[in-house]
C-alpha positions in Angstrom: 127.7 204.8 81.6 125.7 207.0 80.0 123.9 205.0 77.2 127.0 203.2 76.0 126.5 204.9 72.2 124.8 204.9 69.0 127.1 207.1 67.2 130.8 206.5 66.9 132.7 209.3 68.6 135.6 208.9 66.1 136.8 205.5 67.2 137.2 202.9 64.1 137.9 199.5 64.6 138.7 197.4 61.6 135.5 195.9 60.4 136.3 192.3 60.5 136.6 192.5 64.2 133.2 193.9 64.7 130.5 191.1 64.6 126.9 192.0 66.4 126.8 189.5 69.0 130.1 188.3 68.5 133.4 189.0 69.9 132.9 192.7 70.2 130.1 195.0 69.2 129.3 197.1 66.1 131.2 200.6 66.0 127.9 202.1 66.7 127.8 200.8 69.9 131.8 201.2 71.2 131.5 204.1 73.2 128.5 207.1 74.3 127.9 209.5 72.1 125.5 211.7 70.5 122.2 209.7 70.2 119.2 211.6 69.3 118.0 211.5 73.4 121.1 213.8 73.7 121.1 215.8 71.1 117.2 216.8 71.7 118.1 217.6 74.9 117.9 221.2 76.0 121.0 223.6 76.8 122.0 222.2 80.7 124.7 225.3 80.9 122.3 227.2 83.1 121.2 223.8 85.5 120.7 224.6 88.9 120.1 222.4 91.9 119.3 224.2 94.9 121.8 224.3 97.9 119.0 223.2 100.6 119.1 219.7 99.4 123.0 219.7 100.8 120.6 219.9 104.4 119.5 216.2 104.4 121.0 212.8 103.7 119.1 210.3 101.7 118.0 206.9 103.2 115.6 205.1 101.2 113.8 205.4 98.9 110.8 203.0 97.8 108.9 203.9 94.0 105.8 201.7 93.5 104.9 203.0 89.6 102.8 201.6 86.8 104.6 201.1 83.3 103.3 199.5 80.2 105.4 198.7 77.3 105.3 201.0 74.6 104.6 204.1 76.6 107.1 206.5 78.5 103.9 207.2 80.7 104.7 206.9 84.7 102.7 207.1 87.8 102.2 205.8 91.0 104.2 207.4 94.4 107.7 207.8 95.4 108.5 207.6 99.6 111.9 209.6 100.0 112.9 208.8 103.8 116.2 211.4 104.4 118.1 212.7 107.8 118.5 216.0 108.2 121.9 217.2 108.8 121.2 220.8 109.4 118.0 222.4 110.3 115.2 221.8 107.9 113.0 224.8 107.0 111.8 223.4 103.5 112.0 219.9 101.5 113.2 220.4 98.1 113.9 217.7 95.6 113.9 217.9 91.9 111.4 217.1 89.3 110.6 218.0 85.9 108.0 220.4 85.5 105.7 218.6 82.9 105.2 215.7 85.8 102.1 216.2 87.7 102.1 216.1 91.6 98.9 215.2 93.2 99.8 215.5 96.5 102.4 215.4 98.9 102.9 214.2 102.2 105.1 214.7 104.9 106.0 212.2 107.6 102.0 211.7 106.8 100.8 214.4 106.9 99.5 216.7 103.6 101.6 219.5 102.5 101.2 222.1 100.4 104.0 222.5 97.9 105.2 224.7 95.3 107.2 224.3 91.7 110.0 226.2 90.0 113.0 225.7 88.3 111.9 222.0 87.9 112.0 221.6 91.8 109.8 220.9 94.3 109.4 223.3 97.6 107.6 221.9 100.8 107.9 224.5 103.3 107.9 223.1 106.7 106.5 224.3 110.0 108.1 224.9 112.6 111.9 224.0 111.1 113.1 220.7 111.9 116.2 220.4 114.2 119.0 218.6 112.3 118.9 214.9 113.2 115.3 214.5 112.3 114.1 211.9 110.3 111.9 213.1 107.6 109.5 210.9 105.1 108.1 212.5 102.1 105.6 211.2 100.2 105.0 211.9 96.6 101.6 210.9 94.7 102.8 211.7 91.1 102.1 210.8 87.0 102.8 212.1 83.5 104.6 211.4 80.6 108.3 211.2 80.9 111.0 213.2 78.5 111.8 210.8 75.7 115.7 211.6 77.4 115.0 209.8 79.9 112.0 206.9 79.0 112.7 205.0 76.2 109.8 203.2 74.7 108.8 201.3 71.3 109.1 198.0 69.4 112.6 195.7 68.2 112.1 193.6 64.9 112.8 190.5 67.5 108.9 191.4 68.5 110.3 193.6 72.0 108.0 195.8 72.8 109.4 198.0 76.3 109.7 201.0 78.0 112.9 201.7 80.3 114.5 204.5 82.4 118.1 205.9 81.8 119.0 208.4 84.3 122.6 208.9 83.5 123.6 211.9 83.9 121.2 214.4 84.7 117.8 212.3 84.4 116.2 211.1 87.1 114.3 213.8 87.7 113.0 213.3 84.7 110.7 210.6 85.9 110.8 210.8 89.8 111.3 213.1 92.4 115.3 213.0 93.4 118.2 214.4 94.6 120.2 214.5 92.1 123.6 214.7 93.9 126.4 212.3 93.8 128.0 212.2 96.9 124.6 211.8 98.7 123.8 207.9 97.5 120.7 206.3 98.3 121.2 203.8 101.6 118.6 201.2 100.3 115.7 201.1 98.0 112.2 199.3 97.2 111.4 199.3 93.3 107.7 198.3 92.7 106.7 198.2 89.1 103.4 197.2 88.2 102.6 196.7 84.4 100.4 194.2 82.1 100.6 190.4 82.9 102.1 189.7 80.0 105.5 191.8 80.8 108.3 191.5 82.9 109.8 194.1 85.0 113.6 194.4 85.4 115.1 196.5 88.6 117.2 196.7 91.1 118.9 194.4 93.6 116.4 191.1 94.1 113.2 190.3 93.6 111.0 189.7 96.4 108.1 188.3 94.7 105.2 188.9 91.8 101.7 190.1 92.9 98.6 189.3 90.8 96.4 192.1 90.6 92.9 193.2 89.2 92.9 193.8 86.0 95.2 191.2 84.4 98.1 193.4 86.0 101.2 191.9 88.0 103.5 194.0 90.4 107.4 192.8 90.1 108.8 194.0 93.6 112.4 194.6 93.5 114.5 195.0 96.8 118.1 196.9 97.2 120.0 196.5 100.5 123.3 198.2 99.0 124.0 201.8 98.5 123.2 203.4 94.9 124.0 206.6 93.2 120.9 209.0 92.3 121.1 207.7 88.6 121.0 203.9 89.3 117.0 203.3 90.2 115.8 202.0 87.2 113.0 200.0 85.4 112.4 197.9 82.1 109.4 196.8 81.4 108.7 194.4 78.4 107.1 191.3 77.2 110.3 189.3 77.8 111.6 186.0 78.2 114.0 184.7 81.3 117.1 183.0 80.2 119.0 182.6 83.4 122.5 181.2 84.6 125.1 181.4 87.8 128.7 182.6 88.3 130.4 180.8 91.1 133.6 183.2 92.1 136.2 180.9 93.9 135.7 183.9 96.8 132.7 182.7 97.3 132.7 178.9 96.6 130.5 176.9 97.0 127.7 179.6 96.8 127.1 181.1 93.2 125.1 184.3 91.9 121.8 184.8 89.8 122.2 186.2 86.4 118.7 187.2 84.9 118.2 188.0 81.4 115.3 189.6 80.6 115.6 189.8 76.3 113.0 189.6 73.8 110.4 186.4 73.3 112.2 184.9 70.4 114.3 181.2 70.9 116.2 182.5 67.2 116.9 185.6 69.0 118.3 183.7 72.6 120.0 181.3 69.9 121.9 184.0 68.3 123.3 185.7 71.6 123.2 182.6 73.9 126.7 182.1 73.0 127.4 185.9 74.6 125.8 185.7 77.3 126.9 182.6 78.6 130.2 184.8 78.5 128.6 186.8 81.7 129.3 184.0 84.5 133.3 183.9 83.4 133.4 187.6 83.2 132.1 188.0 86.7 134.4 185.2 88.2 137.5 186.9 86.3 136.8 190.6 86.9 136.1 189.1 91.1 139.5 187.6 91.0 141.2 190.9 90.2 139.2 193.6 91.6 137.5 192.0 94.8 134.2 189.8 95.2 131.1 191.1 92.8 130.1 193.7 94.9 126.3 192.5 94.7 127.0 189.1 94.9 123.4 188.4 97.7 121.7 190.3 95.1 122.1 189.5 91.6 123.5 190.5 88.0 121.5 190.7 85.0 120.6 192.3 81.5 117.2 194.0 80.5 116.6 194.6 76.5 116.2 197.6 75.2 116.3 200.4 72.6 118.5 202.9 74.3 120.8 203.5 72.1 123.9 200.9 73.8 123.9 200.4 77.3 123.6 201.5 80.7 125.4 199.5 84.1 122.3 199.9 86.3 123.3 198.7 89.2 123.0 194.2 89.3 121.0 194.6 85.7 122.4 196.3 83.0 119.7 197.9 80.6 121.1 197.3 77.1 120.3 197.4 73.3 122.4 194.9 72.3 125.1 192.0 73.6 128.1 192.1 72.2 131.4 190.6 74.5 133.1 194.1 74.8 129.5 195.6 75.7 128.9 192.9 78.1 132.0 193.4 79.3 132.0 196.9 80.0 128.9 197.6 81.6 129.6 194.5 84.5 133.1 196.3 84.9 130.8 199.1 86.2 129.2 197.3 88.9 132.9 197.8 90.7 134.0 201.2 88.9 130.9 203.4 88.5 128.3 201.4 90.4 129.9 200.4 94.2 132.5 203.3 93.5 131.2 206.4 92.1 133.0 209.3 90.9 132.1 212.1 93.7 131.4 214.3 90.3 131.0 214.8 87.3 134.4 215.9 86.3 135.6 213.0 87.7 134.1 210.4 85.5 137.1 208.3 84.4 136.7 206.4 87.2 133.7 204.9 85.7 134.5 205.7 82.1 137.9 204.8 81.7 137.8 201.7 84.3 134.7 200.6 82.6 136.8 200.9 79.1 140.0 199.0 80.6 137.8 196.4 81.7 137.1 195.7 78.5 140.8 195.1 77.8 141.3 193.1 80.5 138.1 190.6 79.5 140.4 190.2 76.1 144.1 189.8 77.5 142.9 187.0 81.0 139.8 185.6 79.1 141.3 184.9 75.0 139.2 181.9 74.6 136.4 184.0 74.2 137.9 186.4 72.0 138.6 184.0 68.9 138.7 187.1 66.4 140.2 190.1 68.7 143.6 190.0 70.7 144.7 193.0 73.6 147.6 194.5 71.3 144.9 195.2 68.6 142.2 196.3 71.2 144.8 198.8 72.7 146.8 199.9 69.3 143.2 201.0 67.9 142.6 202.9 71.5 145.4 204.6 70.9 144.6 205.6 67.3 141.7 206.9 68.2 143.5 208.8 71.1 146.6 210.3 68.7 143.8 211.8 66.3 143.4 215.2 68.4 146.4 216.4 69.7 144.6 218.0 73.3 142.3 217.3 75.8 142.2 216.3 79.1 140.9 212.9 80.8 139.7 215.3 83.6 136.1 217.6 83.0 136.8 221.2 83.4 134.3 222.5 86.1 133.0 224.7 82.7 132.2 221.2 81.1 130.2 219.3 83.9 127.2 220.0 82.5 127.9 219.2 79.1 127.1 215.3 78.4 128.8 215.5 75.3 132.1 216.3 76.9 131.3 214.3 80.3 131.2 211.4 78.2 133.5 212.1 75.2 134.6 208.6 73.6 138.3 209.5 73.0 138.9 211.3 76.2 136.6 209.7 79.1 136.6 206.8 77.3 139.9 205.9 75.8 142.4 208.1 76.9 140.9 207.3 80.5 141.4 203.8 79.6 145.0 204.0 77.8 146.6 205.8 81.2 145.1 203.2 83.4 146.9 200.5 80.8 149.5 203.1 81.2 149.8 203.1 85.1 150.3 199.6 85.1 153.3 200.0 83.2 154.6 202.2 85.3 154.2 200.1 88.4 156.2 197.2 86.8 154.5 195.0 88.7 150.7 193.1 88.2 150.2 192.0 91.6 150.8 195.6 93.1 148.6 197.1 90.1 145.7 194.9 90.6 146.0 195.3 94.7 145.6 198.6 94.1 142.1 198.1 92.5 140.7 195.8 95.3 142.0 198.4 98.1 140.1 201.0 96.0 137.4 199.2 96.2 137.7 198.3 99.4 138.3 201.8 100.6 135.3 203.3 98.6 132.7 200.8 98.6 129.1 201.6 98.8 130.5 205.5 98.5 132.2 208.1 96.0 135.4 209.1 94.8 138.0 211.4 93.5 141.2 210.9 90.6 143.4 212.4 93.4 141.6 209.5 95.8 142.4 207.0 93.6 146.0 208.0 93.3 146.7 207.8 96.8 145.4 204.4 97.3 148.0 203.9 94.3 150.5 205.4 95.9 149.9 204.2 99.4 150.0 200.5 97.4 152.7 201.1 95.5 154.9 202.6 97.4 155.0 205.0 94.4 154.7 208.4 93.5 152.8 209.5 91.0 152.4 213.4 91.0 154.1 213.4 87.3 151.8 211.0 86.1 148.3 212.7 87.1 149.5 216.0 86.0 150.6 214.8 83.1 147.7 212.3 82.1 145.0 213.1 83.7 144.8 216.6 84.5 147.1 217.7 81.4 146.7 217.4 77.7 148.2 216.0 74.5 151.0 213.2 74.1 154.6 212.9 73.7 156.5 212.4 70.0 159.6 210.8 70.4 162.8 211.3 68.7 166.1 209.1 69.1 169.4 209.2 67.9 170.9 205.3 68.3 174.9 205.7 68.5 176.9 202.2 68.5 179.5 203.9 70.6 181.7 200.7 71.7 181.2 197.0 69.6 179.6 196.1 72.9 177.2 199.1 74.1 174.4 201.3 71.9 173.4 204.8 74.1 169.8 205.9 73.2 169.7 209.4 72.9 165.8 210.3 74.0 164.1 213.7 72.9 160.4 214.4 72.7 158.2 217.5 71.8 154.7 217.1 72.7 151.6 218.0 71.0 149.9 220.7 73.4 153.0 222.0 74.9 151.0 225.2 76.4 149.9 222.5 78.9 151.5 220.0 79.2 155.7 220.4 78.4 156.7 217.5 78.9 156.1 213.7 79.8 157.9 212.0 82.3 157.9 208.1 82.9 158.9 204.7 82.0 159.6 203.8 78.1 160.1 200.9 76.5 162.5 201.1 73.0 162.9 198.0 70.9 166.0 198.4 69.2 165.9 196.4 66.1 168.6 194.2 64.1 168.9 191.3 61.8 170.5 189.1 64.4 167.2 189.8 66.6 165.4 192.4 68.7 165.8 193.5 72.0 164.0 195.6 74.1 165.2 198.0 77.1 163.1 200.1 79.1 164.7 203.5 80.2 162.7 206.3 82.7 163.1 209.7 81.0 163.0 212.8 82.4 164.1 215.2 80.3 165.4 215.9 76.3 168.6 214.9 75.5 168.8 212.0 78.0 171.4 209.6 76.9 170.9 206.1 78.1 173.6 203.3 77.5 172.9 199.4 77.4 174.9 196.2 77.0 174.6 195.4 73.0 176.5 193.4 70.8 174.3 193.6 67.5 174.4 195.5 64.6 171.2 198.1 65.0 169.1 199.3 61.7 166.5 201.0 64.0 164.5 202.0 67.2 160.7 201.3 67.7 159.3 203.3 70.3 157.0 201.8 73.2 156.4 198.4 71.2 153.8 196.7 73.0 151.5 200.0 73.5 151.6 200.9 76.9 151.9 204.8 77.1 149.9 207.0 74.3 152.7 208.4 71.9 154.3 209.0 68.6 157.4 208.3 66.8 158.8 211.1 65.2 162.6 210.7 63.7 164.4 207.7 64.4 168.2 208.6 63.3 171.1 206.5 63.4 174.1 208.8 64.7 177.1 206.5 64.4 180.0 207.5 67.0 180.0 210.3 69.3 183.8 212.2 69.0 182.9 215.4 70.7 181.7 216.2 74.2 178.9 218.4 73.6 179.0 220.5 77.0 175.8 222.6 77.0 173.5 223.4 74.1 171.3 226.7 75.0 168.8 229.6 73.6 167.0 232.5 74.2 164.9 235.3 72.2 165.3 238.9 72.6 163.0 241.6 71.9 163.3 241.4 68.4 162.5 237.6 67.8 165.6 237.0 67.1 167.0 233.5 68.4 170.3 233.5 70.0 172.1 230.2 70.3 175.3 229.3 72.2 177.1 225.5 72.7 180.0 224.4 74.7 182.3 221.7 73.2 185.3 219.6 74.5 187.3 217.3 72.4 187.0 217.8 69.1 188.0 215.8 66.6 188.2 215.4 62.7 184.5 217.7 62.9 184.5 219.5 60.3 181.2 221.7 60.8 177.8 222.4 63.4 174.6 222.3 61.3 171.9 224.2 62.7 168.6 222.9 62.5 165.1 225.0 62.7 161.7 223.1 63.0 158.4 224.9 63.9 157.0 221.6 64.7 159.7 219.9 66.5 159.0 217.3 64.1 160.3 218.7 60.8 163.4 220.5 61.1 164.9 222.7 58.1 168.5 223.7 57.9 169.2 227.0 59.5 173.1 228.0 59.2 176.4 226.3 59.5 179.4 226.7 61.8 182.8 225.4 61.2 184.3 223.4 63.8 188.0 224.4 65.1 188.5 221.0 65.7 190.2 221.8 70.1 190.6 219.9 72.4 190.2 222.6 74.6 186.5 223.9 76.1 185.0 226.2 72.6 181.8 228.3 72.8 180.2 228.8 69.6 176.9 230.9 68.8 174.4 231.6 66.1 171.7 234.3 65.8 168.3 233.0 63.8 165.3 235.3 62.8 162.6 233.7 64.3 159.1 233.7 62.1 155.4 233.1 63.4 154.7 231.3 65.7 155.3 230.6 69.8 157.3 227.6 69.7 160.8 227.1 67.9 162.7 224.4 68.1 166.4 223.9 67.5 169.4 221.3 67.5 172.5 220.6 66.3 173.9 218.3 63.4 177.0 217.3 64.3 179.3 216.1 60.8 182.6 214.7 61.0 185.4 214.7 58.5 184.8 210.7 57.7 180.9 211.4 56.7 179.4 210.5 59.9 177.4 212.5 62.0 175.4 212.9 65.4 172.5 215.0 66.9 172.3 217.3 69.9 169.2 217.3 72.0 166.5 219.2 70.9 165.8 222.7 72.5 163.1 224.8 72.6 162.7 228.5 72.7 159.0 229.7 73.6 158.8 233.0 71.5 155.4 234.5 70.2 156.8 236.5 67.5 155.3 238.7 64.8 153.0 240.6 66.5 152.8 244.1 66.3 150.8 247.2 68.1 148.1 247.6 65.6 144.1 249.3 66.2 140.8 248.8 63.7 137.5 249.5 64.2 134.9 248.8 62.4 132.1 248.9 60.8 132.8 252.3 59.5 131.0 254.5 59.4 129.2 252.8 62.2 125.2 253.0 63.5 124.9 251.0 66.4 127.5 248.6 67.6 131.3 249.6 67.0 133.9 246.7 67.2 137.4 247.3 68.7 140.4 245.1 67.1 143.5 245.2 69.0 146.6 243.1 68.0 149.4 243.3 70.7 152.7 241.2 71.3 151.7 240.7 75.2 149.0 240.3 77.6 148.6 243.8 79.4 146.2 246.3 81.0 145.1 248.5 77.5 143.4 252.0 78.1 140.3 252.7 75.7 139.1 255.8 75.5 136.4 257.6 73.1 136.6 261.5 72.4 134.1 263.5 70.3 135.0 266.0 67.9 136.1 268.8 69.9 138.4 266.5 72.5 135.5 265.8 75.3 136.1 262.0 77.0 132.7 260.3 76.2 133.7 256.6 77.9 137.4 255.5 79.0 137.8 251.8 80.4 140.8 249.8 81.0 140.6 246.3 80.0 143.5 242.9 80.2 143.6 242.6 76.4 145.8 238.9 75.7 148.7 238.9 73.2 147.2 238.5 70.1 143.9 239.4 68.6 141.4 241.3 70.7 138.0 241.8 69.9 135.8 244.4 72.2 132.3 245.1 71.3 131.6 248.7 71.8 127.4 248.8 71.8 127.7 252.8 73.1 127.5 254.3 69.8 123.8 254.3 69.6 123.4 256.8 72.7 125.5 259.0 70.7 124.7 261.4 67.5 125.8 261.4 64.1 129.0 262.9 63.8 133.1 262.6 64.0 134.6 260.5 66.7 137.9 259.7 68.3 139.1 255.8 69.3 142.4 256.1 71.4 144.2 253.1 73.1 147.2 253.1 74.9 149.6 250.6 77.6 153.0 250.1 77.7 153.6 249.6 73.3 152.4 253.3 72.9 149.2 254.7 71.6 147.3 254.7 68.5 144.1 256.2 67.3 141.3 255.8 64.8 139.0 258.0 63.7 135.1 257.2 63.0 131.9 258.6 61.6 128.6 257.7 63.2 125.7 257.7 60.8 
C-alpha cells in the first residue's frame, strides 16, 4: 500500500479504540491518505510510459548505492538484466530528469543516451534480436524527490532516510521499468552508509562489509520476484530487535523477523508488546492463506517517518507499530507482494485484502486485541463506506494516475475489505473461503492478477457463480436500503416481504444476494436467511413467537442500510400484480390486480422521491369481490428521474399491509430552452441548452442578413448543456442570431457582438 496514511479519509473509530502502539492505530494512521508527499506531487494525468519498454522482460536488478541519514541524496549504480522479447533497437527506462546520469553501459560497452519526458533512451545498433540478454548499467546520482525518499529525525533520536516507490515513484531514485506485469525476477541491493547506521532492504542480509572512511556496506539479496515499486532502502541509526515465527507448515524451522527501530530502550519497551505479536500474525496468516511466501528469506520492519506504513517485500517501512498496521502490512506480503494487482484498476487485490487481514487478525487472535472486537471493527468499516452514496471499488481507467482515487480509504480499503467479508458470507463455508485464498496465492504466486482472475478462482473453488456479486459490489456502486414488512400469517409462521432501494440506482439498480434478518421478540430473537433476487419477494418461515421488529443484517456481513420496518398484520387479499409507467406528459399510470378481496376498506397509493420517505398520493375504494379486479390510478410526477410507489392495503378492522415498492424511471420537468450569455459579447459566447432527452442538436450562427457563419451538430445530454463558442472574436460588431433545432423544435436568440 501507499504510505499507510497520515490523514484520515473519513474513517473515524471511537477514540477509546485507538491507543498508539496498543491494539489499533491512531485514526491518522488507519488508511492511505493525502499526506504532504502526495498533495505536493505534480499532476500525473499526463503520465506517459514509452511502449518500447514492453519489448523486454526484466530478469535481474542490482542497486549499489550510497545513502546517508537525514539526506535524500543517492549515488551509485543500477544494473538491470533483461531479455528482449521483441527486436530491440533501443533500451528505454524511466528516471526523473533531476537525477544525473554520469554514464551508461550496454553489455559492457559505453553508450550515448538521451533524456526526455523522465525517460532515458539508449540507441542500440545493430538491433538486437528477440531472445537476446541485455545488461544495462547506469552510473547516476542526485537529490531525490521528497515524494519518494523521506529523510529526517524523530523524537526518539532516530535519524533516517527511506524510500517509498508506490505507486509511480521508483523512477524518482533509480532507473526502472514501472509496469506492474513485469516483475523483477531477482535482486541484489547493496547500500553503503556511515558505520553508525544500519541499512534495511529486501530479502536476506548476505553480509556487511567494512569500508574505508568509516563506511559500511549492507548486501541484501532477494531471489523472489517483486514488483518495480518493491525495491527499497531504509537507513538509520537503528538498533536491531529480532524474533521468530514458527508456522506449522515449516516446523521445526522458523522465520527470522528483523526489526530496525530507533536506538532507544524506552521506545523499544513501549512497542515491544506489539512487535512480539508479529510472529503470531505470521503463523495465523500462514494457516489461513498458505505459508508466508518469503519464508526462506525473512520478514521485518524498518522505522522511518513516512506517514504510515509501506509493505516493502520482506521488510515493511513504517512510522508506527500499532497492532492493525502490523497486521495490514504483513497481510500485503501475500496480497500485494506475492500476488500483485496486474493494473492499478485492481488495487483492491492489494488494499482490500490487506484491510481484511486486520479484521482476520482481530477475529482469529482475540487475545492480542483486548480493547476491540470484530463486530466493532466491521461496524466502523460499514459506517465509513455508507457515509457517501456512490463509488466503485474498481478504479476506472480515467483514474489510474490519480493516487487519491487509487488509495481511497473509503473505497479501495474499507469497501474493498467489506465486500471480501460479504463474499465469505455468500460462500456459507469458511473452509471454501479460505481454500479460495490459498488457491489464489498458489495459482498466481510471484505474479500478477486481476479481480476477474480472483473471481474465477473463487468460482472454481466454491462451485458458485459470482457474476452478480462482482457486477454489484466491485464494478458497481452504492448499497441497498431495506424496507421490510413482517406479517404473522398463521400462529406458526411469519412472512417477510423484502424491498430495497439503492443509493446509486442509475449504476446498480438492485443488489441480489444472501441476507440475514433477525426477527425480534420478547420471547427471544430468531435469525433467518433469505436469498433476495427482486423487490416484493415474500419469504415464509416457521415461527411461533410474537414478533416486535426485524433487524436487517444483524452481524454486519453486507453493506446496507435499514429503511422502514412495518408490522403488516395478516394478508387478507392476494395482490396479483402491481405495475406502473409514465407517459410523455410525466403522468404516472399505475395499475394493480387483486383477487379474494374480503373486508378491504381501500387502497392508499403512496409516493416517494427517494424510496425511503413515502407520502399519500391518493385513495381508491375497494370493491370487495373474490373475482379478479383491476384498479388504476394516475399521478403527476414532480422533478427527478426515479419515482417510487407502493400500496397500503387498509382493512375494515384497522389493520393494514403493504405491496412491494415499484420504481418508475422518468426524468420530468425539463423544457426545451435556449439561452446565450453574455449579451452583449466580446469574445467567448456560452450557449445553454436544456432538453428533455439526449439527442443530436444542430447549432447555427447567422449574421443580420441571414448568412450562415457557423453550423455544427452536437450530441447533447438530457437536462442542461453548456457549450462554449469561442469564434465571436473573428466577427465584426453587430447583431447575430443563434439558432438550435432538434426533435423538440427550433429555438432562436439574438445577441450583440460589441
